[in-house]
C-alpha beads as a LAMMPS data file, in Angstrom:
LAMMPS data file: protein, C-alpha beads

95 atoms
94 bonds

1 atom types
1 bond types

-500.0 500.0 xlo xhi
-500.0 500.0 ylo yhi
-500.0 500.0 zlo zhi

Masses

1 110.0

Atoms # bond

1 1 1 -234.919 -485.917 -255.835
2 1 1 -234.076 -485.505 -252.177
3 1 1 -234.346 -488.549 -249.950
4 1 1 -235.761 -488.074 -246.510
5 1 1 -233.332 -490.380 -244.783
6 1 1 -232.033 -490.052 -241.227
7 1 1 -228.327 -489.634 -240.907
8 1 1 -227.748 -490.514 -237.278
9 1 1 -226.849 -494.141 -238.020
10 1 1 -224.453 -493.361 -240.831
11 1 1 -220.867 -494.429 -240.075
12 1 1 -217.838 -492.348 -240.769
13 1 1 -217.328 -494.294 -244.072
14 1 1 -220.398 -492.448 -245.448
15 1 1 -218.903 -489.042 -244.842
16 1 1 -217.524 -487.226 -247.861
17 1 1 -215.071 -484.431 -247.241
18 1 1 -214.936 -481.615 -249.827
19 1 1 -211.945 -479.425 -250.286
20 1 1 -213.633 -476.062 -250.402
21 1 1 -216.833 -474.274 -249.511
22 1 1 -217.950 -473.809 -253.087
23 1 1 -218.069 -477.566 -253.637
24 1 1 -219.784 -477.979 -250.299
25 1 1 -222.373 -475.338 -251.234
26 1 1 -223.033 -477.095 -254.555
27 1 1 -223.529 -480.418 -252.740
28 1 1 -225.871 -478.811 -250.118
29 1 1 -227.959 -477.147 -252.904
30 1 1 -228.314 -480.652 -254.578
31 1 1 -229.563 -481.971 -251.239
32 1 1 -226.462 -484.156 -250.704
33 1 1 -225.684 -483.284 -247.164
34 1 1 -225.207 -480.528 -244.592
35 1 1 -222.411 -478.763 -242.822
36 1 1 -221.070 -475.498 -241.501
37 1 1 -220.857 -472.753 -244.192
38 1 1 -219.694 -469.147 -244.060
39 1 1 -222.814 -467.002 -244.064
40 1 1 -221.468 -464.637 -246.684
41 1 1 -221.459 -467.538 -249.199
42 1 1 -225.033 -468.578 -248.540
43 1 1 -226.719 -465.349 -247.530
44 1 1 -229.020 -465.304 -250.627
45 1 1 -229.901 -468.909 -250.249
46 1 1 -230.765 -468.420 -246.612
47 1 1 -232.981 -465.447 -247.505
48 1 1 -234.816 -467.387 -250.246
49 1 1 -235.079 -470.446 -247.962
50 1 1 -233.185 -472.686 -250.512
51 1 1 -230.878 -473.488 -247.541
52 1 1 -232.094 -473.685 -244.008
53 1 1 -230.120 -473.716 -240.746
54 1 1 -230.045 -477.083 -239.087
55 1 1 -230.931 -477.063 -235.374
56 1 1 -227.879 -478.361 -233.487
57 1 1 -227.487 -478.950 -229.753
58 1 1 -224.392 -476.691 -229.666
59 1 1 -226.033 -473.963 -231.676
60 1 1 -226.246 -473.367 -235.450
61 1 1 -224.086 -470.225 -235.422
62 1 1 -220.282 -470.235 -235.207
63 1 1 -218.218 -467.109 -235.467
64 1 1 -214.663 -467.509 -236.834
65 1 1 -212.251 -465.021 -235.314
66 1 1 -208.889 -465.433 -236.988
67 1 1 -205.860 -464.543 -234.958
68 1 1 -202.272 -463.912 -236.192
69 1 1 -199.456 -464.828 -233.758
70 1 1 -195.971 -463.682 -234.654
71 1 1 -192.642 -463.872 -232.960
72 1 1 -191.469 -460.498 -231.636
73 1 1 -187.935 -461.063 -232.807
74 1 1 -188.947 -461.839 -236.449
75 1 1 -190.190 -459.299 -239.032
76 1 1 -193.373 -460.208 -240.831
77 1 1 -192.954 -461.446 -244.427
78 1 1 -194.963 -460.219 -247.322
79 1 1 -197.847 -462.680 -247.060
80 1 1 -198.218 -462.253 -243.246
81 1 1 -198.135 -458.459 -243.662
82 1 1 -200.937 -458.708 -246.277
83 1 1 -202.878 -461.012 -244.028
84 1 1 -202.528 -458.772 -241.003
85 1 1 -203.536 -455.692 -243.003
86 1 1 -206.647 -457.524 -244.338
87 1 1 -207.575 -458.512 -240.728
88 1 1 -207.166 -454.974 -239.500
89 1 1 -209.161 -453.468 -242.287
90 1 1 -212.094 -455.953 -242.076
91 1 1 -215.330 -454.571 -240.503
92 1 1 -216.038 -455.877 -236.990
93 1 1 -218.303 -458.890 -236.716
94 1 1 -221.251 -458.698 -234.318
95 1 1 -221.181 -461.587 -231.869

Bonds

1 1 1 2
2 1 2 3
3 1 3 4
4 1 4 5
5 1 5 6
6 1 6 7
7 1 7 8
8 1 8 9
9 1 9 10
10 1 10 11
11 1 11 12
12 1 12 13
13 1 13 14
14 1 14 15
15 1 15 16
16 1 16 17
17 1 17 18
18 1 18 19
19 1 19 20
20 1 20 21
21 1 21 22
22 1 22 23
23 1 23 24
24 1 24 25
25 1 25 26
26 1 26 27
27 1 27 28
28 1 28 29
29 1 29 30
30 1 30 31
31 1 31 32
32 1 32 33
33 1 33 34
34 1 34 35
35 1 35 36
36 1 36 37
37 1 37 38
38 1 38 39
39 1 39 40
40 1 40 41
41 1 41 42
42 1 42 43
43 1 43 44
44 1 44 45
45 1 45 46
46 1 46 47
47 1 47 48
48 1 48 49
49 1 49 50
50 1 50 51
51 1 51 52
52 1 52 53
53 1 53 54
54 1 54 55
55 1 55 56
56 1 56 57
57 1 57 58
58 1 58 59
59 1 59 60
60 1 60 61
61 1 61 62
62 1 62 63
63 1 63 64
64 1 64 65
65 1 65 66
66 1 66 67
67 1 67 68
68 1 68 69
69 1 69 70
70 1 70 71
71 1 71 72
72 1 72 73
73 1 73 74
74 1 74 75
75 1 75 76
76 1 76 77
77 1 77 78
78 1 78 79
79 1 79 80
80 1 80 81
81 1 81 82
82 1 82 83
83 1 83 84
84 1 84 85
85 1 85 86
86 1 86 87
87 1 87 88
88 1 88 89
89 1 89 90
90 1 90 91
91 1 91 92
92 1 92 93
93 1 93 94
94 1 94 95
């Protein structure tokens, strides 16, 4: 069962860092915390209200805009070329 405990007084020693968003989503669905999540991974849970946005003083929405910087005198490798192509083919994100 979920505990209705305030988290403001928790020290950093009570923070658990997970290595990917899928583990983080599973923990959030179990009621074990909160944190930023990519909307595409939790869209259905937001719609069904299994997950709710947490009001935050700096805003609950963050848009990640990846950027690729390359040196003009170096040719892109295979991975960077694939990454660049994926960025260029992605649909634009509304701000």
